[in-house]
Phi, psi and omega in degrees: 000140183250149174282172176303314182300312182293320178295317179298314179298318182297320184271337181090034176241164175281157177300320179301316181295317178299316178298319179301312180298319180290323178295332178276001179074025186269357178239085188298335183269008182300137176248164176227146177271185184296338178264011179070019175284143179289138177231133185246124173263186182302313181299320179298320178295321177298318177299315179300318180297316179297316179299317180302314181294317180295317177295321179298334178278356180096004181294141181287158176301316181301315180294322178294319178299318178297316179300314180298315180300318178295321177301317181293334180282346172101195188295338180292349183255011183304316182293325178291320177295320176302315180300319179297314181295317180295319178300316179292323178300317179297317178298319180293322177297320177297317179296320179298322178295318176300313181297320178298318178296317179296320178297313180298323178298311180295324178297316179296319179296318179298319178297321177295321178296323177298316177299319179296313181294329178279000180076015182271349182208151175286162180284084180271356184269344179277117181304333178293338181261003186291136171206207182291349178273356181293148179293138175274165175305326179294321177300313180296319179297318179296320179297316178297315180300317179297318178299320178294320178297317179296319180298314180297320179297317179295317180298320179297324180290331183277335183281124181291000000 
């Protein structure tokens, strides 16, 4: 049996987080000693690991609690658990798309800064320097589109 500290270290969570999850009833196999200290067996560590991954995907505490309850109810709840996982997967895919857009924006901005540093373009990215020569949203979109076309062309060349 492991203490909170050892279980937290093993799973890679803080002791506070482990206590929070146990206080929320999210570790059903949790044991307590005569002094009411939390004790973690192998199954308890598995629950903590599952919670960590689900939280890492952005799943809410409420959804994880529902998922855990369904797990405890057994095989008849597989389709309901699947629905929870698929719902979270869709949310994560949307977030990944947002992050990809943000990445492409920053990449385009970094490329513009390289042009500025190389003396190939004026510093149009500094709002203090903005005037009619500043890039419009359309300019940035065109730049991103060109970068994507170049990326796809390079990828096609790399694929055997």
